[in-house]
mmCIF file of the N, C-alpha and C atoms, coordinates in Angstrom:
data_MODEL
# 
_entry.id   MODEL 
# 
loop_
_atom_site.group_PDB 
_atom_site.id 
_atom_site.type_symbol 
_atom_site.label_atom_id 
_atom_site.label_alt_id 
_atom_site.label_comp_id 
_atom_site.label_asym_id 
_atom_site.label_entity_id 
_atom_site.label_seq_id 
_atom_site.pdbx_PDB_ins_code 
_atom_site.Cartn_x 
_atom_site.Cartn_y 
_atom_site.Cartn_z 
_atom_site.occupancy 
_atom_site.B_iso_or_equiv 
_atom_site.pdbx_formal_charge 
_atom_site.auth_seq_id 
_atom_site.auth_comp_id 
_atom_site.auth_asym_id 
_atom_site.auth_atom_id 
_atom_site.pdbx_PDB_model_num 
ATOM 1   N N  . MET A 1 1  ? -8.950  -4.661  18.009  1.00 0.00 ? 1  MET A N  1 
ATOM 2   C CA . MET A 1 1  ? -8.667  -3.909  16.794  1.00 0.00 ? 1  MET A CA 1 
ATOM 3   C C  . MET A 1 1  ? -9.997  -3.728  16.052  1.00 0.00 ? 1  MET A C  1 
ATOM 4   N N  . ASN A 1 2  ? -10.290 -2.491  15.663  1.00 0.00 ? 2  ASN A N  1 
ATOM 5   C CA . ASN A 1 2  ? -11.552 -2.253  14.967  1.00 0.00 ? 2  ASN A CA 1 
ATOM 6   C C  . ASN A 1 2  ? -11.431 -2.577  13.473  1.00 0.00 ? 2  ASN A C  1 
ATOM 7   N N  . ASP A 1 3  ? -12.578 -2.630  12.813  1.00 0.00 ? 3  ASP A N  1 
ATOM 8   C CA . ASP A 1 3  ? -12.611 -3.020  11.402  1.00 0.00 ? 3  ASP A CA 1 
ATOM 9   C C  . ASP A 1 3  ? -11.833 -2.066  10.505  1.00 0.00 ? 3  ASP A C  1 
ATOM 10  N N  . GLU A 1 4  ? -11.937 -0.761  10.764  1.00 0.00 ? 4  GLU A N  1 
ATOM 11  C CA . GLU A 1 4  ? -11.224 0.215   9.929   1.00 0.00 ? 4  GLU A CA 1 
ATOM 12  C C  . GLU A 1 4  ? -9.717  0.000   10.019  1.00 0.00 ? 4  GLU A C  1 
ATOM 13  N N  . ARG A 1 5  ? -9.237  -0.201  11.209  1.00 0.00 ? 5  ARG A N  1 
ATOM 14  C CA . ARG A 1 5  ? -7.798  -0.433  11.412  1.00 0.00 ? 5  ARG A CA 1 
ATOM 15  C C  . ARG A 1 5  ? -7.365  -1.749  10.750  1.00 0.00 ? 5  ARG A C  1 
ATOM 16  N N  . ARG A 1 6  ? -8.163  -2.791  10.922  1.00 0.00 ? 6  ARG A N  1 
ATOM 17  C CA . ARG A 1 6  ? -7.867  -4.094  10.322  1.00 0.00 ? 6  ARG A CA 1 
ATOM 18  C C  . ARG A 1 6  ? -7.846  -3.983  8.786   1.00 0.00 ? 6  ARG A C  1 
ATOM 19  N N  . ASN A 1 7  ? -8.806  -3.261  8.221   1.00 0.00 ? 7  ASN A N  1 
ATOM 20  C CA . ASN A 1 7  ? -8.865  -3.076  6.766   1.00 0.00 ? 7  ASN A CA 1 
ATOM 21  C C  . ASN A 1 7  ? -7.696  -2.240  6.248   1.00 0.00 ? 7  ASN A C  1 
ATOM 22  N N  . THR A 1 8  ? -7.291  -1.241  7.010   1.00 0.00 ? 8  THR A N  1 
ATOM 23  C CA . THR A 1 8  ? -6.140  -0.419  6.624   1.00 0.00 ? 8  THR A CA 1 
ATOM 24  C C  . THR A 1 8  ? -4.875  -1.264  6.585   1.00 0.00 ? 8  THR A C  1 
ATOM 25  N N  . ILE A 1 9  ? -4.687  -2.078  7.597   1.00 0.00 ? 9  ILE A N  1 
ATOM 26  C CA . ILE A 1 9  ? -3.505  -2.949  7.638   1.00 0.00 ? 9  ILE A CA 1 
ATOM 27  C C  . ILE A 1 9  ? -3.540  -3.936  6.473   1.00 0.00 ? 9  ILE A C  1 
ATOM 28  N N  . ALA A 1 10 ? -4.696  -4.499  6.190   1.00 0.00 ? 10 ALA A N  1 
ATOM 29  C CA . ALA A 1 10 ? -4.816  -5.440  5.065   1.00 0.00 ? 10 ALA A CA 1 
ATOM 30  C C  . ALA A 1 10 ? -4.462  -4.754  3.749   1.00 0.00 ? 10 ALA A C  1 
ATOM 31  N N  . LEU A 1 11 ? -4.907  -3.520  3.580   1.00 0.00 ? 11 LEU A N  1 
ATOM 32  C CA . LEU A 1 11 ? -4.582  -2.775  2.361   1.00 0.00 ? 11 LEU A CA 1 
ATOM 33  C C  . LEU A 1 11 ? -3.080  -2.524  2.256   1.00 0.00 ? 11 LEU A C  1 
ATOM 34  N N  . LEU A 1 12 ? -2.471  -2.109  3.338   1.00 0.00 ? 12 LEU A N  1 
ATOM 35  C CA . LEU A 1 12 ? -1.033  -1.863  3.326   1.00 0.00 ? 12 LEU A CA 1 
ATOM 36  C C  . LEU A 1 12 ? -0.242  -3.139  3.046   1.00 0.00 ? 12 LEU A C  1 
ATOM 37  N N  . LEU A 1 13 ? -0.727  -4.261  3.537   1.00 0.00 ? 13 LEU A N  1 
ATOM 38  C CA . LEU A 1 13 ? -0.039  -5.536  3.323   1.00 0.00 ? 13 LEU A CA 1 
ATOM 39  C C  . LEU A 1 13 ? -0.245  -6.069  1.910   1.00 0.00 ? 13 LEU A C  1 
ATOM 40  N N  . SER A 1 14 ? -1.201  -5.525  1.190   1.00 0.00 ? 14 SER A N  1 
ATOM 41  C CA . SER A 1 14 ? -1.490  -6.013  -0.160  1.00 0.00 ? 14 SER A CA 1 
ATOM 42  C C  . SER A 1 14 ? -0.342  -5.762  -1.133  1.00 0.00 ? 14 SER A C  1 
ATOM 43  N N  . ARG A 1 15 ? 0.576   -4.895  -0.775  1.00 0.00 ? 15 ARG A N  1 
ATOM 44  C CA . ARG A 1 15 ? 1.722   -4.628  -1.661  1.00 0.00 ? 15 ARG A CA 1 
ATOM 45  C C  . ARG A 1 15 ? 2.736   -5.772  -1.662  1.00 0.00 ? 15 ARG A C  1 
ATOM 46  N N  . TYR A 1 16 ? 2.630   -6.679  -0.701  1.00 0.00 ? 16 TYR A N  1 
ATOM 47  C CA . TYR A 1 16 ? 3.561   -7.800  -0.604  1.00 0.00 ? 16 TYR A CA 1 
ATOM 48  C C  . TYR A 1 16 ? 3.025   -8.997  -1.383  1.00 0.00 ? 16 TYR A C  1 
ATOM 49  N N  . THR A 1 17 ? 3.910   -9.667  -2.103  1.00 0.00 ? 17 THR A N  1 
ATOM 50  C CA . THR A 1 17 ? 3.518   -10.852 -2.846  1.00 0.00 ? 17 THR A CA 1 
ATOM 51  C C  . THR A 1 17 ? 3.569   -12.075 -1.937  1.00 0.00 ? 17 THR A C  1 
ATOM 52  N N  . GLU A 1 18 ? 3.055   -13.190 -2.434  1.00 0.00 ? 18 GLU A N  1 
ATOM 53  C CA . GLU A 1 18 ? 3.105   -14.433 -1.660  1.00 0.00 ? 18 GLU A CA 1 
ATOM 54  C C  . GLU A 1 18 ? 4.547   -14.856 -1.386  1.00 0.00 ? 18 GLU A C  1 
ATOM 55  N N  . ASP A 1 19 ? 5.445   -14.506 -2.288  1.00 0.00 ? 19 ASP A N  1 
ATOM 56  C CA . ASP A 1 19 ? 6.859   -14.849 -2.119  1.00 0.00 ? 19 ASP A CA 1 
ATOM 57  C C  . ASP A 1 19 ? 7.535   -14.036 -1.013  1.00 0.00 ? 19 ASP A C  1 
ATOM 58  N N  . GLU A 1 20 ? 6.892   -12.985 -0.572  1.00 0.00 ? 20 GLU A N  1 
ATOM 59  C CA . GLU A 1 20 ? 7.458   -12.101 0.444   1.00 0.00 ? 20 GLU A CA 1 
ATOM 60  C C  . GLU A 1 20 ? 6.776   -12.313 1.804   1.00 0.00 ? 20 GLU A C  1 
ATOM 61  N N  . GLU A 1 21 ? 6.481   -13.554 2.124   1.00 0.00 ? 21 GLU A N  1 
ATOM 62  C CA . GLU A 1 21 ? 5.731   -13.876 3.346   1.00 0.00 ? 21 GLU A CA 1 
ATOM 63  C C  . GLU A 1 21 ? 6.439   -13.386 4.610   1.00 0.00 ? 21 GLU A C  1 
ATOM 64  N N  . ALA A 1 22 ? 7.749   -13.557 4.695   1.00 0.00 ? 22 ALA A N  1 
ATOM 65  C CA . ALA A 1 22 ? 8.481   -13.112 5.894   1.00 0.00 ? 22 ALA A CA 1 
ATOM 66  C C  . ALA A 1 22 ? 8.407   -11.599 6.045   1.00 0.00 ? 22 ALA A C  1 
ATOM 67  N N  . GLU A 1 23 ? 8.597   -10.885 4.938   1.00 0.00 ? 23 GLU A N  1 
ATOM 68  C CA . GLU A 1 23 ? 8.524   -9.420  4.973   1.00 0.00 ? 23 GLU A CA 1 
ATOM 69  C C  . GLU A 1 23 ? 7.113   -8.968  5.342   1.00 0.00 ? 23 GLU A C  1 
ATOM 70  N N  . ARG A 1 24 ? 6.121   -9.671  4.805   1.00 0.00 ? 24 ARG A N  1 
ATOM 71  C CA . ARG A 1 24 ? 4.722   -9.344  5.072   1.00 0.00 ? 24 ARG A CA 1 
ATOM 72  C C  . ARG A 1 24 ? 4.412   -9.502  6.564   1.00 0.00 ? 24 ARG A C  1 
ATOM 73  N N  . GLU A 1 25 ? 4.860   -10.581 7.166   1.00 0.00 ? 25 GLU A N  1 
ATOM 74  C CA . GLU A 1 25 ? 4.593   -10.811 8.588   1.00 0.00 ? 25 GLU A CA 1 
ATOM 75  C C  . GLU A 1 25 ? 5.330   -9.802  9.462   1.00 0.00 ? 25 GLU A C  1 
ATOM 76  N N  . GLN A 1 26 ? 6.527   -9.421  9.045   1.00 0.00 ? 26 GLN A N  1 
ATOM 77  C CA . GLN A 1 26 ? 7.279   -8.397  9.781   1.00 0.00 ? 26 GLN A CA 1 
ATOM 78  C C  . GLN A 1 26 ? 6.554   -7.052  9.683   1.00 0.00 ? 26 GLN A C  1 
ATOM 79  N N  . ALA A 1 27 ? 6.073   -6.733  8.476   1.00 0.00 ? 27 ALA A N  1 
ATOM 80  C CA . ALA A 1 27 ? 5.334   -5.488  8.285   1.00 0.00 ? 27 ALA A CA 1 
ATOM 81  C C  . ALA A 1 27 ? 4.042   -5.506  9.092   1.00 0.00 ? 27 ALA A C  1 
ATOM 82  N N  . ARG A 1 28 ? 3.345   -6.651  9.097   1.00 0.00 ? 28 ARG A N  1 
ATOM 83  C CA . ARG A 1 28 ? 2.103   -6.759  9.870   1.00 0.00 ? 28 ARG A CA 1 
ATOM 84  C C  . ARG A 1 28 ? 2.367   -6.426  11.337  1.00 0.00 ? 28 ARG A C  1 
ATOM 85  N N  . ALA A 1 29 ? 3.410   -6.993  11.900  1.00 0.00 ? 29 ALA A N  1 
ATOM 86  C CA . ALA A 1 29 ? 3.746   -6.725  13.306  1.00 0.00 ? 29 ALA A CA 1 
ATOM 87  C C  . ALA A 1 29 ? 4.026   -5.240  13.511  1.00 0.00 ? 29 ALA A C  1 
ATOM 88  N N  . GLY A 1 30 ? 4.725   -4.648  12.567  1.00 0.00 ? 30 GLY A N  1 
ATOM 89  C CA . GLY A 1 30 ? 5.016   -3.218  12.667  1.00 0.00 ? 30 GLY A CA 1 
ATOM 90  C C  . GLY A 1 30 ? 3.762   -2.372  12.598  1.00 0.00 ? 30 GLY A C  1 
ATOM 91  N N  . TYR A 1 31 ? 2.886   -2.687  11.654  1.00 0.00 ? 31 TYR A N  1 
ATOM 92  C CA . TYR A 1 31 ? 1.642   -1.923  11.505  1.00 0.00 ? 31 TYR A CA 1 
ATOM 93  C C  . TYR A 1 31 ? 0.747   -2.076  12.732  1.00 0.00 ? 31 TYR A C  1 
ATOM 94  N N  . GLU A 1 32 ? 0.681   -3.288  13.271  1.00 0.00 ? 32 GLU A N  1 
ATOM 95  C CA . GLU A 1 32 ? -0.182  -3.522  14.422  1.00 0.00 ? 32 GLU A CA 1 
ATOM 96  C C  . GLU A 1 32 ? 0.310   -2.797  15.668  1.00 0.00 ? 32 GLU A C  1 
ATOM 97  N N  . SER A 1 33 ? 1.589   -2.482  15.721  1.00 0.00 ? 33 SER A N  1 
ATOM 98  C CA . SER A 1 33 ? 2.122   -1.773  16.890  1.00 0.00 ? 33 SER A CA 1 
ATOM 99  C C  . SER A 1 33 ? 2.067   -0.252  16.730  1.00 0.00 ? 33 SER A C  1 
ATOM 100 N N  . MET A 1 34 ? 1.679   0.222   15.552  1.00 0.00 ? 34 MET A N  1 
ATOM 101 C CA . MET A 1 34 ? 1.631   1.667   15.299  1.00 0.00 ? 34 MET A CA 1 
ATOM 102 C C  . MET A 1 34 ? 0.404   2.302   15.941  1.00 0.00 ? 34 MET A C  1 
ATOM 103 N N  . THR A 1 35 ? 0.545   3.585   16.229  1.00 0.00 ? 35 THR A N  1 
ATOM 104 C CA . THR A 1 35 ? -0.617  4.357   16.664  1.00 0.00 ? 35 THR A CA 1 
ATOM 105 C C  . THR A 1 35 ? -1.504  4.598   15.446  1.00 0.00 ? 35 THR A C  1 
ATOM 106 N N  . ASP A 1 36 ? -2.726  5.042   15.685  1.00 0.00 ? 36 ASP A N  1 
ATOM 107 C CA . ASP A 1 36 ? -3.629  5.348   14.579  1.00 0.00 ? 36 ASP A CA 1 
ATOM 108 C C  . ASP A 1 36 ? -3.044  6.427   13.673  1.00 0.00 ? 36 ASP A C  1 
ATOM 109 N N  . GLU A 1 37 ? -2.394  7.413   14.274  1.00 0.00 ? 37 GLU A N  1 
ATOM 110 C CA . GLU A 1 37 ? -1.808  8.501   13.490  1.00 0.00 ? 37 GLU A CA 1 
ATOM 111 C C  . GLU A 1 37 ? -0.691  7.983   12.586  1.00 0.00 ? 37 GLU A C  1 
ATOM 112 N N  . GLU A 1 38 ? 0.152   7.121   13.131  1.00 0.00 ? 38 GLU A N  1 
ATOM 113 C CA . GLU A 1 38 ? 1.240   6.546   12.334  1.00 0.00 ? 38 GLU A CA 1 
ATOM 114 C C  . GLU A 1 38 ? 0.690   5.681   11.200  1.00 0.00 ? 38 GLU A C  1 
ATOM 115 N N  . LEU A 1 39 ? -0.345  4.942   11.498  1.00 0.00 ? 39 LEU A N  1 
ATOM 116 C CA . LEU A 1 39 ? -0.958  4.084   10.491  1.00 0.00 ? 39 LEU A CA 1 
ATOM 117 C C  . LEU A 1 39 ? -1.593  4.921   9.378   1.00 0.00 ? 39 LEU A C  1 
ATOM 118 N N  . MET A 1 40 ? -2.217  6.033   9.725   1.00 0.00 ? 40 MET A N  1 
ATOM 119 C CA . MET A 1 40 ? -2.815  6.908   8.711   1.00 0.00 ? 40 MET A CA 1 
ATOM 120 C C  . MET A 1 40 ? -1.724  7.556   7.838   1.00 0.00 ? 40 MET A C  1 
ATOM 121 N N  . TYR A 1 41 ? -0.582  7.866   8.431   1.00 0.00 ? 41 TYR A N  1 
ATOM 122 C CA . TYR A 1 41 ? 0.540   8.391   7.653   1.00 0.00 ? 41 TYR A CA 1 
ATOM 123 C C  . TYR A 1 41 ? 0.998   7.349   6.637   1.00 0.00 ? 41 TYR A C  1 
ATOM 124 N N  . GLU A 1 42 ? 1.132   6.103   7.081   1.00 0.00 ? 42 GLU A N  1 
ATOM 125 C CA . GLU A 1 42 ? 1.533   5.015   6.177   1.00 0.00 ? 42 GLU A CA 1 
ATOM 126 C C  . GLU A 1 42 ? 0.509   4.842   5.067   1.00 0.00 ? 42 GLU A C  1 
ATOM 127 N N  . LEU A 1 43 ? -0.760  4.952   5.394   1.00 0.00 ? 43 LEU A N  1 
ATOM 128 C CA . LEU A 1 43 ? -1.815  4.833   4.388   1.00 0.00 ? 43 LEU A CA 1 
ATOM 129 C C  . LEU A 1 43 ? -1.708  5.967   3.372   1.00 0.00 ? 43 LEU A C  1 
ATOM 130 N N  . GLY A 1 44 ? -1.442  7.175   3.835   1.00 0.00 ? 44 GLY A N  1 
ATOM 131 C CA . GLY A 1 44 ? -1.267  8.308   2.926   1.00 0.00 ? 44 GLY A CA 1 
ATOM 132 C C  . GLY A 1 44 ? -0.096  8.090   1.988   1.00 0.00 ? 44 GLY A C  1 
ATOM 133 N N  . THR A 1 45 ? 1.001   7.569   2.509   1.00 0.00 ? 45 THR A N  1 
ATOM 134 C CA . THR A 1 45 ? 2.175   7.262   1.687   1.00 0.00 ? 45 THR A CA 1 
ATOM 135 C C  . THR A 1 45 ? 1.838   6.191   0.659   1.00 0.00 ? 45 THR A C  1 
ATOM 136 N N  . PHE A 1 46 ? 1.119   5.162   1.085   1.00 0.00 ? 46 PHE A N  1 
ATOM 137 C CA . PHE A 1 46 ? 0.691   4.079   0.195   1.00 0.00 ? 46 PHE A CA 1 
ATOM 138 C C  . PHE A 1 46 ? -0.175  4.636   -0.934  1.00 0.00 ? 46 PHE A C  1 
ATOM 139 N N  . GLN A 1 47 ? -1.116  5.502   -0.591  1.00 0.00 ? 47 GLN A N  1 
ATOM 140 C CA . GLN A 1 47 ? -2.003  6.096   -1.597  1.00 0.00 ? 47 GLN A CA 1 
ATOM 141 C C  . GLN A 1 47 ? -1.213  6.959   -2.577  1.00 0.00 ? 47 GLN A C  1 
ATOM 142 N N  . HIS A 1 48 ? -0.250  7.709   -2.076  1.00 0.00 ? 48 HIS A N  1 
ATOM 143 C CA . HIS A 1 48 ? 0.570   8.554   -2.940  1.00 0.00 ? 48 HIS A CA 1 
ATOM 144 C C  . HIS A 1 48 ? 1.374   7.698   -3.919  1.00 0.00 ? 48 HIS A C  1 
ATOM 145 N N  . GLU A 1 49 ? 1.981   6.633   -3.418  1.00 0.00 ? 49 GLU A N  1 
ATOM 146 C CA . GLU A 1 49 ? 2.763   5.735   -4.275  1.00 0.00 ? 49 GLU A CA 1 
ATOM 147 C C  . GLU A 1 49 ? 1.873   5.067   -5.318  1.00 0.00 ? 49 GLU A C  1 
ATOM 148 N N  . ALA A 1 50 ? 0.672   4.668   -4.911  1.00 0.00 ? 50 ALA A N  1 
ATOM 149 C CA . ALA A 1 50 ? -0.265  4.040   -5.844  1.00 0.00 ? 50 ALA A CA 1 
ATOM 150 C C  . ALA A 1 50 ? -0.688  5.025   -6.929  1.00 0.00 ? 50 ALA A C  1 
ATOM 151 N N  . GLU A 1 51 ? -0.900  6.260   -6.570  1.00 0.00 ? 51 GLU A N  1 
ATOM 152 C CA . GLU A 1 51 ? -1.274  7.294   -7.540  1.00 0.00 ? 51 GLU A CA 1 
ATOM 153 C C  . GLU A 1 51 ? -0.148  7.530   -8.543  1.00 0.00 ? 51 GLU A C  1 
ATOM 154 N N  . LYS A 1 52 ? 1.087   7.603   -8.058  1.00 0.00 ? 52 LYS A N  1 
ATOM 155 C CA . LYS A 1 52 ? 2.231   7.786   -8.954  1.00 0.00 ? 52 LYS A CA 1 
ATOM 156 C C  . LYS A 1 52 ? 2.348   6.605   -9.920  1.00 0.00 ? 52 LYS A C  1 
ATOM 157 N N  . GLU A 1 53 ? 2.159   5.407   -9.409  1.00 0.00 ? 53 GLU A N  1 
ATOM 158 C CA . GLU A 1 53 ? 2.238   4.205   -10.232 1.00 0.00 ? 53 GLU A CA 1 
ATOM 159 C C  . GLU A 1 53 ? 1.136   4.211   -11.295 1.00 0.00 ? 53 GLU A C  1 
ATOM 160 N N  . TRP A 1 54 ? -0.065  4.605   -10.888 1.00 0.00 ? 54 TRP A N  1 
ATOM 161 C CA . TRP A 1 54 ? -1.194  4.660   -11.808 1.00 0.00 ? 54 TRP A CA 1 
ATOM 162 C C  . TRP A 1 54 ? -0.930  5.692   -12.915 1.00 0.00 ? 54 TRP A C  1 
ATOM 163 N N  . GLN A 1 55 ? -0.406  6.849   -12.538 1.00 0.00 ? 55 GLN A N  1 
ATOM 164 C CA . GLN A 1 55 ? -0.098  7.885   -13.520 1.00 0.00 ? 55 GLN A CA 1 
ATOM 165 C C  . GLN A 1 55 ? 0.964   7.400   -14.508 1.00 0.00 ? 55 GLN A C  1 
ATOM 166 N N  . ALA A 1 56 ? 1.981   6.713   -14.015 1.00 0.00 ? 56 ALA A N  1 
ATOM 167 C CA . ALA A 1 56 ? 3.036   6.184   -14.892 1.00 0.00 ? 56 ALA A CA 1 
ATOM 168 C C  . ALA A 1 56 ? 2.464   5.150   -15.854 1.00 0.00 ? 56 ALA A C  1 
ATOM 169 N N  . ASP A 1 57 ? 1.598   4.274   -15.359 1.00 0.00 ? 57 ASP A N  1 
ATOM 170 C CA . ASP A 1 57 ? 0.955   3.284   -16.226 1.00 0.00 ? 57 ASP A CA 1 
ATOM 171 C C  . ASP A 1 57 ? 0.083   3.958   -17.269 1.00 0.00 ? 57 ASP A C  1 
ATOM 172 N N  . LYS A 1 58 ? -0.626  4.973   -16.855 1.00 0.00 ? 58 LYS A N  1 
ATOM 173 C CA . LYS A 1 58 ? -1.501  5.716   -17.767 1.00 0.00 ? 58 LYS A CA 1 
ATOM 174 C C  . LYS A 1 58 ? -0.681  6.374   -18.876 1.00 0.00 ? 58 LYS A C  1 
ATOM 175 N N  . MET A 1 59 ? 0.430   6.988   -18.507 1.00 0.00 ? 59 MET A N  1 
ATOM 176 C CA . MET A 1 59 ? 1.278   7.646   -19.501 1.00 0.00 ? 59 MET A CA 1 
ATOM 177 C C  . MET A 1 59 ? 1.862   6.612   -20.473 1.00 0.00 ? 59 MET A C  1 
ATOM 178 N N  . GLU A 1 60 ? 2.248   5.456   -19.964 1.00 0.00 ? 60 GLU A N  1 
ATOM 179 C CA . GLU A 1 60 ? 2.795   4.395   -20.807 1.00 0.00 ? 60 GLU A CA 1 
ATOM 180 C C  . GLU A 1 60 ? 1.754   3.928   -21.819 1.00 0.00 ? 60 GLU A C  1 
ATOM 181 N N  . ILE A 1 61 ? 0.536   3.761   -21.383 1.00 0.00 ? 61 ILE A N  1 
ATOM 182 C CA . ILE A 1 61 ? -0.527  3.337   -22.285 1.00 0.00 ? 61 ILE A CA 1 
ATOM 183 C C  . ILE A 1 61 ? -0.780  4.411   -23.350 1.00 0.00 ? 61 ILE A C  1 
ATOM 184 N N  . LEU A 1 62 ? -0.806  5.654   -22.935 1.00 0.00 ? 62 LEU A N  1 
ATOM 185 C CA . LEU A 1 62 ? -1.029  6.748   -23.901 1.00 0.00 ? 62 LEU A CA 1 
ATOM 186 C C  . LEU A 1 62 ? 0.109   6.817   -24.921 1.00 0.00 ? 62 LEU A C  1 
ATOM 187 N N  . GLU A 1 63 ? 1.338   6.622   -24.460 1.00 0.00 ? 63 GLU A N  1 
ATOM 188 C CA . GLU A 1 63 ? 2.483   6.645   -25.363 1.00 0.00 ? 63 GLU A CA 1 
ATOM 189 C C  . GLU A 1 63 ? 2.401   5.488   -26.360 1.00 0.00 ? 63 GLU A C  1 
ATOM 190 N N  . GLU A 1 64 ? 1.956   4.322   -25.875 1.00 0.00 ? 64 GLU A N  1 
ATOM 191 C CA . GLU A 1 64 ? 1.825   3.169   -26.776 1.00 0.00 ? 64 GLU A CA 1 
ATOM 192 C C  . GLU A 1 64 ? 0.755   3.410   -27.822 1.00 0.00 ? 64 GLU A C  1 
ATOM 193 N N  . ARG A 1 65 ? -0.242  4.169   -27.482 1.00 0.00 ? 65 ARG A N  1 
ATOM 194 C CA . ARG A 1 65 ? -1.335  4.484   -28.416 1.00 0.00 ? 65 ARG A CA 1 
ATOM 195 C C  . ARG A 1 65 ? -0.966  5.645   -29.335 1.00 0.00 ? 65 ARG A C  1 
ATOM 196 N N  . GLY A 1 66 ? 0.128   6.296   -29.025 1.00 0.00 ? 66 GLY A N  1 
ATOM 197 C CA . GLY A 1 66 ? 0.566   7.426   -29.840 1.00 0.00 ? 66 GLY A CA 1 
ATOM 198 C C  . GLY A 1 66 ? -0.193  8.703   -29.571 1.00 0.00 ? 66 GLY A C  1 
ATOM 199 N N  . ALA A 1 67 ? -0.773  8.817   -28.392 1.00 0.00 ? 67 ALA A N  1 
ATOM 200 C CA . ALA A 1 67 ? -1.560  10.009  -28.034 1.00 0.00 ? 67 ALA A CA 1 
ATOM 201 C C  . ALA A 1 67 ? -0.661  11.101  -27.525 1.00 0.00 ? 67 ALA A C  1 
# 
């Protein structure tokens, strides 16, 4: 496994908390069995979800400031 693939999997697994160890290990097995194309699709989905979350947090902060 190359470094880029290993780093991508680590990033995708970062969404799991320590309390979700079983889910994290199941996801790791799934990610490791994916093709590069499938893994890049998952990364794109992860990035999209992170962007939506960031935008929601940003709007909440602006609303709290009364902007």
